[in-house]
C-alpha positions as CSV (number, residue, x, y, z in Angstrom):
1,M,-3.2,18.7,70.7
2,K,-0.3,17.4,71.5
3,T,0.1,13.6,72.5
4,R,-0.9,13.1,76.1
5,S,-0.2,10.3,78.4
6,I,-2.6,10.2,81.3
7,L,-3.7,7.9,84.4
8,F,-7.0,8.1,85.3
9,S,-8.1,6.5,88.7
10,I,-12.3,5.4,88.8
11,L,-14.0,3.8,91.5
12,I,-15.2,0.7,90.7
13,V,-15.4,-2.6,92.2
14,L,-11.3,-4.8,92.8
15,F,-10.3,-7.4,90.4
16,F,-6.9,-9.4,90.0
17,W,-5.6,-11.6,87.8
18,G,-1.5,-12.5,87.0
19,T,0.2,-12.8,83.6
20,G,-0.1,-17.1,83.1
21,S,2.8,-18.7,82.8
22,A,4.8,-19.6,79.0
23,A,5.6,-22.9,79.0
24,T,6.6,-24.3,76.0
25,Q,2.9,-26.1,74.2
26,P,1.6,-27.0,71.0
27,T,0.4,-23.6,69.0
28,V,-2.5,-23.5,66.7
29,P,-0.5,-23.7,63.7
30,R,-1.0,-20.6,61.4
31,T,1.6,-21.0,58.6
32,I,0.5,-22.0,54.6
33,L,3.4,-23.4,52.8
34,T,2.8,-22.3,49.0
35,F,5.2,-22.4,45.8
36,Y,6.1,-20.3,43.2
37,D,8.5,-21.1,40.3
38,S,11.7,-18.9,40.4
39,K,12.0,-19.2,36.9
40,E,8.9,-17.4,35.8
41,N,8.7,-14.6,39.0
42,S,12.1,-13.7,40.4
43,D,10.2,-11.6,42.6
44,I,8.2,-13.6,44.8
45,R,5.6,-10.1,45.0
46,T,5.2,-10.2,41.5
47,T,3.2,-13.8,42.1
48,R,-0.4,-13.9,41.8
49,I,-0.7,-15.5,45.4
50,H,0.8,-13.2,46.8
51,R,-1.2,-10.3,44.7
52,Y,-4.5,-11.7,44.5
53,L,-4.9,-13.8,47.4
54,E,-2.6,-13.3,49.8
55,M,-4.4,-10.4,52.1
56,A,-7.1,-12.9,52.2
57,I,-5.3,-15.5,53.9
58,N,-3.8,-12.7,56.5
59,H,-7.3,-11.7,57.1
60,L,-8.0,-15.0,58.5
61,G,-4.9,-15.4,60.5
62,L,-2.8,-17.0,58.5
63,K,0.6,-16.2,56.6
64,F,2.4,-17.8,53.8
65,K,5.7,-19.4,53.9
66,Y,6.9,-19.6,50.6
67,L,9.1,-22.5,48.5
68,D,10.6,-21.8,45.3
69,I,9.6,-25.1,42.9
70,N,12.7,-25.6,41.7
71,K,15.0,-25.9,44.6
72,P,14.9,-29.5,46.9
73,L,11.7,-30.0,48.8
74,P,12.2,-29.1,52.6
75,D,12.8,-31.9,55.5
76,L,9.6,-32.2,57.2
77,K,11.4,-32.3,60.4
78,D,12.2,-28.8,59.6
79,L,8.5,-27.5,59.3
80,E,6.9,-26.1,62.1
81,D,3.8,-24.6,62.7
82,I,2.6,-25.9,59.0
83,R,-1.4,-26.0,59.3
84,G,-1.7,-26.7,55.5
85,V,-0.3,-26.2,51.8
86,F,-1.3,-24.3,49.0
87,T,-0.7,-24.5,45.4
88,W,-1.3,-22.5,42.1
89,F,0.7,-23.8,39.6
90,N,0.7,-22.2,35.6
91,T,2.2,-25.5,34.5
92,D,1.3,-28.7,34.7
93,Y,5.0,-29.9,34.7
94,M,7.8,-29.8,37.5
95,P,10.9,-30.9,38.1
96,D,10.2,-34.4,40.0
97,P,6.8,-35.0,40.3
98,P,6.7,-38.6,41.8
99,G,9.1,-36.8,44.2
100,F,6.4,-34.0,45.0
101,L,3.5,-36.5,45.5
102,S,5.3,-38.8,47.7
103,W,6.2,-35.8,49.8
104,A,2.6,-34.4,49.9
105,D,1.4,-37.7,50.6
106,Q,4.0,-37.5,54.0
107,L,2.6,-34.1,54.7
108,M,-1.4,-35.3,54.7
109,D,-0.2,-38.3,57.1
110,K,0.4,-35.7,59.2
111,K,-3.5,-34.0,58.9
112,I,-1.4,-31.3,57.0
113,K,-4.8,-30.0,54.8
114,W,-3.4,-29.3,51.2
115,V,-5.7,-26.8,48.7
116,I,-5.4,-27.2,44.9
117,F,-5.8,-23.9,42.7
118,G,-6.1,-24.7,39.1
119,L,-3.5,-27.5,37.7
120,T,-1.9,-29.8,39.8
121,G,1.4,-29.2,38.5
122,V,2.4,-33.3,38.6
123,V,1.5,-34.3,35.2
124,S,4.8,-35.0,33.9
125,D,8.6,-33.6,34.5
126,F,10.5,-31.0,32.4
127,Q,11.8,-33.6,30.5
128,G,8.3,-34.8,29.4
129,N,7.9,-38.1,31.2
130,Q,4.9,-38.2,32.5
131,T,3.5,-39.0,35.9
132,P,1.5,-42.8,36.4
133,L,-1.8,-41.9,36.2
134,P,-2.5,-43.9,39.9
135,L,-0.1,-41.7,41.2
136,I,-1.8,-38.9,40.4
137,N,-4.8,-40.4,41.6
138,R,-3.7,-41.3,45.1
139,F,-2.8,-37.9,45.7
140,L,-6.1,-36.5,44.7
141,G,-8.0,-39.2,46.7
142,R,-6.9,-37.8,49.9
143,L,-8.7,-34.7,49.1
144,G,-11.7,-36.8,47.9
145,L,-11.1,-36.9,44.2
146,Q,-10.5,-38.8,41.2
147,T,-9.4,-37.7,37.5
148,Q,-8.8,-39.8,34.0
149,E,-6.4,-37.1,33.4
150,N,-8.6,-35.8,30.8
151,W,-10.3,-31.9,29.3
152,K,-13.6,-30.8,28.6
153,N,-12.2,-28.5,26.3
154,V,-15.6,-27.4,24.3
155,T,-18.0,-26.0,26.6
156,Y,-20.9,-24.1,24.6
157,D,-23.0,-27.1,25.9
158,V,-22.1,-26.8,29.8
159,K,-24.7,-25.8,32.5
160,L,-23.2,-24.8,35.9
161,K,-24.9,-26.0,39.4
162,F,-24.2,-24.4,42.5
163,T,-26.6,-23.7,45.6
164,D,-24.7,-22.3,48.1
165,K,-24.5,-18.3,47.2
166,Q,-22.2,-17.4,50.0
167,M,-19.0,-19.7,48.3
168,V,-19.5,-18.4,44.2
169,E,-20.3,-15.3,42.2
170,F,-18.6,-13.3,44.9
171,E,-17.1,-10.4,43.1
172,R,-19.3,-11.5,39.5
173,P,-21.3,-14.1,38.0
174,Y,-20.0,-16.9,35.6
175,T,-21.1,-15.6,31.8
176,G,-19.9,-15.7,28.6
177,I,-17.8,-18.6,27.2
178,L,-17.1,-21.3,29.9
179,P,-13.0,-21.8,30.4
180,P,-11.9,-25.7,29.6
181,F,-11.7,-27.5,33.1
182,L,-9.9,-31.1,33.8
183,K,-12.7,-33.7,34.5
184,I,-12.6,-34.2,37.7
185,Y,-15.0,-36.2,40.0
186,R,-15.5,-36.1,43.8
187,V,-15.2,-40.0,45.6
188,D,-15.8,-38.8,49.0
189,E,-19.1,-38.4,50.8
190,T,-17.7,-36.7,53.1
191,A,-16.5,-33.9,50.6
192,T,-19.1,-30.9,49.3
193,T,-19.3,-29.8,46.2
194,F,-20.0,-25.9,45.7
195,L,-19.5,-26.1,41.5
196,S,-20.1,-28.4,39.5
197,A,-20.4,-29.0,35.4
198,S,-23.3,-31.2,33.7
199,W,-23.2,-31.5,30.0
200,G,-24.7,-34.5,27.3
201,K,-28.0,-35.9,27.0
202,D,-30.4,-34.7,30.2
203,L,-26.6,-33.3,31.4
204,A,-26.2,-36.8,32.9
205,T,-22.1,-36.4,32.3
206,T,-20.7,-34.2,35.3
207,S,-17.7,-32.4,36.3
208,D,-16.8,-31.2,40.1
209,L,-15.1,-27.8,40.0
210,I,-15.0,-26.5,43.3
211,V,-15.1,-28.9,46.3
212,I,-13.9,-29.1,50.1
213,G,-13.1,-32.0,51.9
214,P,-11.8,-32.9,55.7
215,Q,-8.6,-32.9,54.2
216,G,-8.5,-29.7,52.1
217,G,-9.8,-28.5,48.9
218,Y,-10.2,-27.6,44.8
219,A,-11.0,-25.2,42.6
220,A,-10.9,-25.6,38.9
221,P,-9.0,-23.3,36.8
222,G,-11.0,-20.6,35.6
223,Y,-13.5,-20.5,38.2
224,Y,-12.6,-18.8,41.5
225,I,-10.9,-15.5,39.6
226,S,-11.6,-13.8,36.5
227,G,-9.6,-10.9,34.4
228,N,-6.3,-10.2,33.6
229,E,-2.9,-8.1,34.8
230,E,-5.4,-5.0,34.4
231,F,-8.5,-6.3,35.6
232,H,-9.8,-9.2,38.0
233,Q,-12.2,-10.2,40.3
234,W,-13.1,-13.2,42.2
235,Y,-15.6,-15.7,41.2
236,L,-15.0,-17.8,43.9
237,N,-15.1,-16.1,47.9
238,P,-12.2,-16.3,48.7
239,F,-12.4,-16.0,52.5
240,E,-15.2,-18.3,52.8
241,F,-13.1,-21.1,50.8
242,F,-9.9,-20.6,52.6
243,R,-11.9,-20.4,55.9
244,R,-13.5,-23.8,55.2
245,A,-11.0,-25.1,53.3
246,F,-8.0,-24.7,56.0
247,A,-10.1,-24.9,59.4
248,T,-9.9,-21.2,60.5
249,D,-13.0,-21.6,62.5
250,D,-10.5,-22.5,65.6
251,L,-7.9,-20.2,65.4
252,P,-8.2,-16.3,66.7
253,K,-6.6,-13.9,64.0
254,P,-4.3,-11.4,65.5
255,D,-5.9,-7.8,64.0
256,T,-3.7,-5.5,62.3
257,T,-6.7,-3.0,61.7
258,T,-8.1,-2.4,65.2
259,L,-7.2,-0.9,68.1
260,S,-9.7,-0.1,71.5
261,G,-12.5,-1.4,69.8
262,R,-11.7,1.2,66.9
263,R,-10.4,1.4,63.0
264,M,-6.9,2.2,63.5
265,Y,-5.3,5.9,61.7
266,Y,-2.1,6.3,60.3
267,S,-0.6,9.0,57.8
268,H,2.8,9.3,56.4
269,I,4.2,11.6,53.9
270,D,6.9,10.5,51.6
271,G,9.1,13.9,51.2
272,D,9.1,13.7,46.7
273,G,8.1,17.1,45.5
274,W,9.8,18.8,48.7
275,R,11.5,21.6,46.4
276,N,8.7,21.8,43.9
277,E,7.9,25.2,43.7
278,T,3.7,25.2,44.3
279,E,1.4,26.7,42.4
280,I,-1.5,27.8,44.8
281,E,-3.0,31.3,44.6
282,G,-1.5,33.1,47.3
283,Y,1.8,31.3,47.4
284,R,2.8,31.0,44.2
285,D,4.1,35.0,44.3
286,T,5.9,34.3,47.2
287,Q,7.9,31.1,45.0
288,K,6.8,29.0,48.2
289,L,7.9,25.7,48.5
290,S,5.0,22.6,48.3
291,A,6.5,21.5,51.8
292,E,5.4,24.9,52.9
293,V,1.7,24.4,51.8
294,V,1.8,20.8,53.5
295,F,3.2,22.8,56.4
296,N,0.6,25.4,56.8
297,E,-2.6,23.7,54.9
298,A,-2.1,19.7,56.0
299,L,-0.1,19.5,59.4
300,E,-0.9,22.4,61.4
301,P,-4.5,23.1,61.2
302,F,-4.8,18.7,62.2
303,P,-2.7,18.4,65.5
304,D,-5.1,15.4,66.5
305,L,-3.8,13.4,63.6
306,P,-0.6,12.0,63.9
307,V,1.7,12.0,60.6
308,T,5.1,10.6,60.3
309,L,7.3,13.0,57.8
310,A,10.1,11.1,55.6
311,P,12.1,13.5,53.9
312,I,14.8,12.5,51.2
313,A,17.7,13.6,52.7
314,G,19.5,15.0,49.9
315,D,16.4,17.2,49.3
316,L,17.8,19.4,52.3
317,D,21.6,18.2,52.8
318,P,23.5,21.7,51.4
319,K,26.2,18.9,49.9
320,W,23.3,17.8,47.7
321,Y,20.3,20.1,47.1
322,G,19.0,21.3,49.8
323,N,19.8,25.2,51.7
324,E,19.0,26.6,54.6
325,E,15.3,27.4,54.4
326,A,14.9,23.5,53.9
327,L,16.4,22.7,56.7
328,D,14.8,25.0,58.5
329,L,11.3,24.2,57.0
330,A,12.5,20.5,58.1
331,R,12.9,21.4,61.8
332,K,9.0,23.2,62.0
333,M,8.0,20.4,61.0
334,L,9.9,18.2,63.0
335,A,9.0,20.0,65.8
336,L,5.2,20.1,65.5
337,P,4.1,17.5,68.5
338,Q,1.9,15.3,66.1
339,V,4.8,14.8,63.3
340,E,6.7,11.3,63.6
341,A,10.5,11.7,62.2
342,G,10.7,9.5,59.3
343,S,13.3,8.8,56.1
344,H,12.7,8.6,52.7
345,T,16.3,7.5,52.0
346,Y,19.4,9.8,50.9
347,S,19.1,9.6,47.4
348,H,15.6,7.7,46.4
349,P,16.4,5.1,44.8
350,Y,13.5,4.0,42.3
351,F,14.6,0.4,41.5
352,W,15.7,-1.0,44.3
353,E,16.7,-4.0,42.3
354,Y,20.1,-2.2,40.2
355,Y,21.2,-2.1,43.9
356,K,21.3,-5.3,45.3
357,D,24.8,-6.0,43.4
358,Y,25.8,-2.5,42.9
359,K,28.6,-1.6,41.0
360,A,29.2,2.0,40.8
361,E,31.9,1.9,37.3
362,K,28.6,-0.2,35.8
363,E,26.4,2.9,37.1
364,W,28.8,5.2,35.9
365,G,29.1,3.6,32.3
366,Q,25.2,3.4,32.3
367,F,23.8,6.6,33.1
368,L,27.1,9.3,33.3
369,A,29.8,9.0,31.6
370,K,28.4,10.5,28.5
371,K,26.5,13.8,30.0
372,E,29.4,14.1,32.6
373,K,32.6,16.4,32.0
374,P,35.9,14.9,33.2
375,D,36.7,17.5,35.9
376,S,32.8,18.0,37.4
377,L,32.2,17.1,40.8
378,I,29.9,13.9,40.3
379,A,33.3,12.4,37.9
380,K,35.3,13.3,40.6
381,R,33.1,11.4,42.9
382,F,32.5,8.2,41.0
383,A,36.3,8.2,39.7
384,P,38.0,5.9,42.2
385,F,35.6,3.5,41.6
386,L,36.4,3.1,37.8
387,P,39.0,1.1,36.7
388,A,41.0,3.4,34.2
389,K,40.9,7.4,33.8
390,K,39.5,6.8,30.4
391,N,36.5,6.1,31.6
392,Q,35.7,9.6,33.2
393,S,35.8,10.9,29.7
394,G,32.7,9.3,28.5
395,Q,34.3,6.1,27.2
396,A,33.2,4.0,29.9
397,A,30.9,2.2,27.2
398,K,31.9,0.9,24.2
399,K,29.9,-1.6,23.6
400,K,25.9,-0.1,23.8
401,S,24.7,-1.6,26.7
402,K,22.1,-3.9,25.9
403,E,18.1,-4.6,27.6
404,K,19.2,-7.4,30.2
405,D,22.5,-5.2,31.3
406,N,19.9,-2.0,31.8
407,P,16.9,-3.7,33.7
408,I,15.0,-0.6,34.4
409,P,11.5,-0.6,34.1
410,K,10.5,2.2,31.0
411,I,8.8,4.7,33.6
412,Y,12.0,5.5,35.1
413,N,14.9,7.3,33.5
414,Y,17.1,6.7,36.4
415,P,17.9,3.8,38.9
416,R,17.1,6.7,41.6
417,A,16.2,10.2,41.7
418,Y,20.1,11.6,42.2
419,L,23.3,9.9,41.3
420,D,25.4,12.6,42.4
421,Y,28.0,9.8,44.7
422,P,28.1,6.3,44.2
423,F,25.3,4.4,45.4
424,D,25.7,3.4,49.5
425,L,23.5,1.4,51.2
426,D,24.7,2.6,54.6
427,Q,24.1,6.3,53.4
428,E,20.9,5.5,52.0
429,I,19.4,3.9,55.3
430,I,22.0,4.7,58.3
431,G,23.3,7.9,56.8
432,S,19.9,9.4,55.7
433,I,18.3,8.6,59.1
434,E,21.3,10.0,61.0
435,F,21.2,13.7,58.9
436,I,17.8,13.4,59.8
437,N,17.7,13.0,63.5
438,K,19.6,16.2,64.1
439,L,17.0,18.5,62.2
440,C,14.7,17.1,65.2
441,P,14.0,18.3,68.3
442,P,15.6,17.1,71.7
443,G,13.8,13.6,72.3
444,K,12.8,13.0,69.0
445,K,14.3,10.6,66.6
446,V,13.5,8.9,63.4
447,K,11.4,5.6,64.2
448,V,11.0,4.4,60.9
449,L,12.4,4.1,56.6
450,Q,9.5,4.7,54.1
451,W,10.9,2.6,51.1
452,S,11.3,4.8,47.8
453,G,10.4,4.4,44.1
454,D,9.3,0.4,43.5
455,T,9.2,0.1,47.4
456,S,10.8,-3.7,46.6
457,P,14.1,-3.0,49.0
458,F,16.6,-6.7,48.6
459,P,16.6,-8.3,51.9
460,A,20.2,-6.8,52.6
461,A,18.3,-3.1,52.8
462,L,15.9,-4.7,55.0
463,A,18.0,-6.1,57.3
464,K,20.0,-3.1,57.6
465,T,16.8,-1.1,59.2
466,R,16.6,-3.8,61.6
467,Q,20.3,-3.7,61.9
468,I,19.5,0.2,63.8
469,Q,16.1,-0.7,65.3
470,V,14.0,1.4,62.7
471,M,10.9,0.1,61.5
472,N,9.8,0.0,57.7
473,I,7.5,0.4,55.3
474,N,5.7,1.4,51.9
475,G,4.9,-0.9,48.7
476,G,1.0,-2.6,48.3
477,D,-1.1,0.4,46.6
478,T,-4.0,-1.1,48.0
479,K,-7.2,0.4,45.6
480,F,-10.5,-0.9,45.8
481,D,-13.0,1.2,44.0
482,S,-14.9,1.3,40.8
483,E,-11.2,1.6,38.6
484,F,-10.1,-1.2,40.7
485,P,-13.4,-3.3,41.8
486,S,-11.8,-6.4,43.3
487,Q,-10.5,-8.0,46.6
488,S,-8.2,-8.7,44.8
489,W,-6.2,-5.3,44.6
490,V,-6.3,-5.0,48.4
491,S,-2.6,-5.9,49.7
492,S,-1.2,-8.5,52.5
493,V,-0.3,-7.0,55.2
494,G,3.8,-6.7,54.4
495,F,5.9,-9.3,52.9
496,Q,8.6,-12.0,54.0
497,N,11.6,-11.6,51.8
498,E,14.4,-14.6,53.3
499,D,14.3,-13.5,56.7
500,Q,13.5,-10.4,56.3
501,L,10.2,-8.9,56.8
502,Q,9.1,-5.7,54.7
503,I,5.7,-4.1,56.2
504,Y,3.4,-2.5,53.4
505,A,1.7,1.0,53.6
506,S,-2.4,-0.2,54.1
507,L,-3.5,2.0,51.3
508,S,-2.6,3.6,47.6
509,N,-1.1,7.6,47.9
510,E,-2.1,10.2,45.5
511,N,0.5,8.9,43.0
512,T,-1.5,6.3,41.6
513,Y,-4.8,8.2,41.5
514,T,-3.4,10.9,39.3
515,E,-2.0,8.7,36.3
516,L,1.5,8.9,38.2
517,W,1.5,12.8,38.8
518,Q,0.6,13.5,35.2
519,N,-3.1,14.1,35.3
520,N,-6.2,14.4,37.5
521,Y,-5.2,15.9,40.1
522,S,-8.0,15.8,41.9
523,G,-8.4,12.1,42.1
524,F,-6.9,11.3,45.7
525,Q,-10.2,12.1,46.9
526,N,-11.3,8.8,45.3
527,L,-9.2,7.1,48.7
528,I,-12.5,7.3,50.2
529,T,-14.4,4.8,48.1
530,T,-11.3,2.1,49.1
531,L,-11.7,3.6,52.8
532,K,-14.9,2.4,52.7
533,S,-14.7,-0.6,50.6
534,T,-12.1,-2.0,52.9
535,E,-14.1,-1.5,56.3
536,S,-17.5,-3.2,55.3
537,P,-18.7,-5.9,55.4
538,R,-15.7,-6.7,56.6
539,R,-12.7,-4.3,58.0
540,L,-10.0,-5.2,55.7
541,K,-7.3,-2.4,56.2
542,P,-6.7,0.5,58.6
543,F,-7.5,4.3,58.1
544,N,-4.3,4.7,56.3
545,L,-3.7,8.6,54.5
546,Y,-0.3,8.2,52.5
547,Y,0.8,10.9,50.4
548,H,4.1,13.1,48.8
549,M,4.7,16.5,49.2
550,Y,4.2,17.3,46.0
551,S,0.1,17.6,46.8
552,G,1.0,20.8,48.5
553,Q,1.6,21.8,44.5
554,K,-1.6,22.2,42.9
555,T,-4.5,23.2,44.3
556,A,-6.9,20.0,43.2
557,S,-4.5,17.8,44.8
558,L,-4.1,20.3,48.0
559,N,-8.4,20.2,48.4
560,A,-8.3,16.6,47.7
561,L,-5.7,16.1,50.5
562,V,-7.3,18.4,53.1
563,K,-11.1,16.4,52.3
564,N,-9.5,13.2,53.0
565,L,-8.1,14.6,56.6
566,K,-11.1,16.3,57.3
567,Y,-13.5,12.7,56.8
568,A,-10.6,11.3,58.9
569,Q,-11.8,13.9,61.6
570,S,-15.3,13.0,61.2
571,Q,-14.6,9.1,61.4
572,E,-14.4,7.0,64.4
573,I,-10.8,6.4,65.0
574,A,-7.9,5.7,66.7
575,P,-4.9,7.5,65.9
576,V,-1.0,6.2,66.5
577,A,2.2,7.0,64.6
578,T,3.0,5.2,61.4
579,S,6.2,3.2,63.5
580,H,3.1,2.5,65.9
581,Y,0.8,0.6,63.0
582,A,4.9,-0.9,61.5
583,Q,5.1,-2.6,65.3
584,I,1.5,-4.1,65.5
585,A,2.2,-5.1,61.4
586,E,5.4,-7.1,62.9
587,G,2.9,-9.0,65.8
588,F,1.3,-10.3,63.4
589,Y,3.7,-12.3,62.2
590,S,5.1,-13.3,65.2
591,T,2.0,-13.9,67.1
592,R,1.4,-17.6,68.5
593,F,-1.5,-18.8,69.9
594,V,-1.5,-21.7,72.8
595,P,-4.8,-23.8,73.4
596,L,-5.2,-23.7,76.8
597,G,-8.8,-26.1,76.6
598,P,-12.2,-25.0,74.9
599,Q,-12.4,-21.8,73.7
600,R,-9.3,-20.2,75.7
601,W,-6.4,-19.7,74.4
602,R,-2.8,-18.1,76.0
603,I,-1.6,-15.0,73.5
604,E,2.7,-15.3,72.8
605,N,5.1,-13.1,70.8
606,R,2.5,-10.9,69.8
607,G,4.8,-7.5,70.5
608,R,2.7,-4.4,70.0
609,L,-0.2,-6.3,68.9
610,Q,-3.6,-5.5,70.8
611,T,-6.2,-6.7,69.1
612,I,-7.0,-10.4,68.3
613,R,-10.6,-10.8,65.9
614,F,-13.1,-14.0,66.1
615,D,-15.5,-14.2,63.6
616,D,-18.9,-15.6,63.3
617,A,-18.7,-14.5,67.1
618,A,-22.2,-12.2,67.6
619,G,-22.8,-15.3,70.4
620,L,-19.3,-15.2,71.7
621,A,-18.1,-12.6,74.4
622,V,-14.9,-12.6,76.6
623,N,-15.5,-14.6,80.0
624,T,-13.3,-12.4,82.2
625,E,-13.2,-14.3,85.3
626,K,-11.0,-16.9,83.2
627,S,-9.1,-14.6,80.9
628,Q,-5.9,-12.5,82.2
629,G,-4.9,-9.0,80.2
630,V,-7.8,-8.4,78.6
631,I,-8.7,-4.9,78.7
632,G,-11.9,-4.9,76.4
633,Q,-14.1,-5.9,73.9
634,R,-16.3,-5.2,71.6
635,H,-18.6,-6.7,68.5
636,F,-18.2,-5.4,65.3
637,Q,-19.2,-6.4,61.9
638,G,-20.4,-10.2,63.0
639,S,-16.7,-10.1,64.8
640,L,-15.4,-9.6,68.5
641,Y,-13.0,-7.8,68.8
642,V,-10.7,-8.1,71.9
643,S,-8.5,-5.7,73.1
644,L,-5.2,-6.6,75.4
645,D,-3.1,-4.8,77.6
646,E,0.2,-4.2,75.8
647,A,2.0,-4.2,80.3
648,R,0.3,-8.5,79.8
649,K,3.5,-10.4,78.3
650,N,1.6,-13.5,77.4
651,P,-2.3,-12.4,77.9
652,V,-4.9,-15.4,78.4
653,I,-8.4,-15.3,76.3
654,A,-11.6,-17.2,77.2
655,L,-14.7,-16.8,75.7
656,K,-18.0,-17.9,76.7
657,I,-21.6,-18.2,75.3
658,F,-23.0,-14.6,75.0
659,S,-26.9,-13.7,73.9
660,P,-27.2,-11.0,71.1
661,G,-30.0,-9.5,72.1
662,E,-28.0,-8.2,75.2
663,K,-26.9,-4.5,74.6
664,L,-23.2,-5.1,75.9
665,P,-21.8,-8.8,77.7
666,T,-22.0,-8.7,81.0
667,A,-18.9,-9.1,83.8
668,A,-17.9,-8.4,87.3
669,Q,-15.3,-5.4,86.5
670,P,-15.3,-2.2,84.1
671,Y,-14.1,-2.9,80.5
672,L,-13.0,-1.3,77.5
673,V,-15.6,-0.7,75.0
674,Q,-14.3,1.8,72.5
675,G,-12.0,4.3,72.6
676,R,-9.9,6.8,70.6
677,W,-6.7,6.7,72.9
678,H,-4.4,3.5,73.3
679,I,-5.4,2.0,76.8
680,S,-2.8,0.1,79.2
681,N,-1.5,-0.9,82.2
682,L,-5.1,-1.6,83.7
683,E,-4.8,-2.6,87.4
684,F,-7.0,-2.8,90.5
685,P,-4.4,-1.3,93.5
686,R,-7.5,-1.4,95.6
687,K,-11.1,-2.1,96.8
688,H,-13.6,0.1,93.9
689,Q,-10.7,1.5,92.3
690,A,-8.2,0.9,89.0
691,T,-6.1,2.8,87.5
692,F,-5.0,3.0,83.6
693,T,-2.7,4.5,81.1
694,A,-4.0,6.1,78.4
695,Q,-1.8,7.7,75.2
696,G,-3.1,9.2,71.9
697,F,-3.8,12.3,70.0
698,G,-6.9,14.7,70.3
699,D,-9.8,14.4,72.6
700,G,-9.7,11.0,74.5
701,E,-13.3,9.7,74.0
702,M,-13.9,6.5,75.5
703,V,-16.5,4.4,76.2
704,W,-16.7,1.6,79.6
705,K,-18.7,-1.2,80.3
706,V,-19.3,-1.2,84.0
707,P,-20.7,-4.0,86.3
708,E,-24.0,-2.0,87.1
709,P,-25.1,2.1,87.0
710,G,-24.0,4.2,89.9
711,Q,-21.7,7.2,90.5
712,Y,-18.4,7.1,88.7
713,E,-15.9,9.8,89.6
714,F,-12.5,10.0,86.6
715,N,-9.3,11.0,88.2
716,L,-6.7,12.3,85.5
717,S,-3.3,13.2,86.4
718,S,-1.5,15.1,83.3
719,D,-0.6,18.3,82.1
720,T,-4.0,19.6,83.0
721,S,-5.6,17.6,86.2
722,V,-9.4,17.2,85.6
723,Q,-11.7,15.5,87.8
724,Q,-15.3,14.7,86.8
725,T,-18.1,13.1,88.1
726,L,-20.4,11.2,85.8
727,N,-23.8,9.7,87.0
728,R,-25.2,7.0,84.8
729,S,-28.2,5.0,86.3
730,E,-30.0,3.7,83.1
731,E,-29.9,0.2,83.7
732,H,-27.5,-2.9,84.8
733,T,-26.0,-2.7,81.4
734,S,-25.2,1.2,81.4
735,E,-22.2,2.2,79.7
736,L,-19.4,4.1,81.0
737,Q,-18.3,7.6,78.6
738,S,-16.0,10.0,79.1
739,H,-14.7,12.8,77.3
């Protein structure tokens, strides 16, 4: 079934609103400053903060701004939208501890909250000069803590005490030998200790391990997360800890998981394996390609599930490895109404960092000179970039390349799949998109660039997608199952790289379930476990079905893929295209909340993000009389999801008290409870009438709450005109349901 855009007319009570003004006003701060050490992690993506923790911060409506501890601290007057500071240092030294503490003091004077995981990082500088203890204690005193800077290293006699099970032993209990800890003491009665250690005679000696006070919080090293790079689980509940430490209850949460009151669904395919010959019975005898199997078994039978198809241009281009058969198949697939066009680059870089400061001569010498004859096509293409003819004859690298000169991870043999032409960033991104655009039917163009290989593009590559106004996605690799039994494996919404933004795929693809396509080819069916784990007890991610063309190569992998597609059809979802999701995810980072009074906010700069979430909100509902641009509301798992009208630039949300005993909150005008399609342009042109636009995939299921029971008429204007009259006479809180 193709995407539909439908205008409904419903006989209801008239209600008007405006968009409100957008005068410059203070906003609710959402940014948390955090530090990393570029000497230890040159790529922020590899830090513990980004990998383990940023998702929980995002879920609370917050976002990180990373600062390199080796660079000068930012001037306070240049900082905007700062809610707090978070540190997770690996060492107890830094370039200038006194300067850092003075800067911290000024921030906390401005009521900026400060949270410490583990070491303070301020004990000494790089030359070993010790920081005076009074300076350290002045800093800790702002958090209600004090220390003598001595450690409890032997812990066999230590007993732990905690009273709040919501805060600790979140994913695993404290067992075995306890880690050593800094002896630190709570000195502010307004602060709360959530975990303490006692030892000695009658357990009279104590130290506080997890504390939250009015100015921030502290968690002792080794007592918030357990494990190593291969396996880790939370002792500490990061959602509860940071909710309290950064006081996020007053912060509406921009939500990237939900649309029209339902869990969002999107799917995208990377083109890897397009030209693989399938092994599946019924296809292998005629030497069919994996891509054709995917077309026949995963695309055509599921017209209600949108998917973004991103070929590797080099697989299709006859000047590279393509042919007319591959081109015709691509045209056929891209012509399907539910298929969005994407690009998976031209030559498929595996290791993007290699191309940040690219030199064709270096790539030739390291990977091509020894195997390419001087008169080969590839040698001729590289020749203009080489300093001398002898380099074409395999003599380019007289001295053996050192490991540091060839930083390709061991999982890759080459820095990209196809080295047939010298690397060209414009060709890789713009060229691939232009090539695939020529294969699209009229009216359809590439909307998204899907990062290849290690999915770690450098800033210039990200900027290139912005230049041509194409969305980007991939990276993250979220898994949450029996093999990865922790929310610390759930990725953030994206990654802010300098001034550029990379949007992560919401869930991992079949490559990580099959040992990098080496074994366990049915493993992708375990995606369902991650889908369930990221839906309850809190919705952390949308439903994302992300895979490669090589899933059409083997019977087991195809069966796993089809199982996931059928599972998607069985769920209550709101399907969207991948580029639509990426725009929503971008809106997470740009959204601003302007407080207009108690429980009332104006939302600005949200882009295409249309859902705002309020947690612990079973007793709250939208006050429709004081709100503007709100289409609907739905309670789910204790949270209130508020749907906004995309046509309203600066909507206003106001909340009111709601009795959870009621079925649905009452309102003077109809509102959307939940639906499969994206609803916008809700208008009330005449008395007893409303119109709105609905766009989506599959059947247009939706549930509306109406002011009172009665007779309601639907007038649908679309490809097929339909008129329905529905009678509902249950009770005053009856629902109007449309299919």
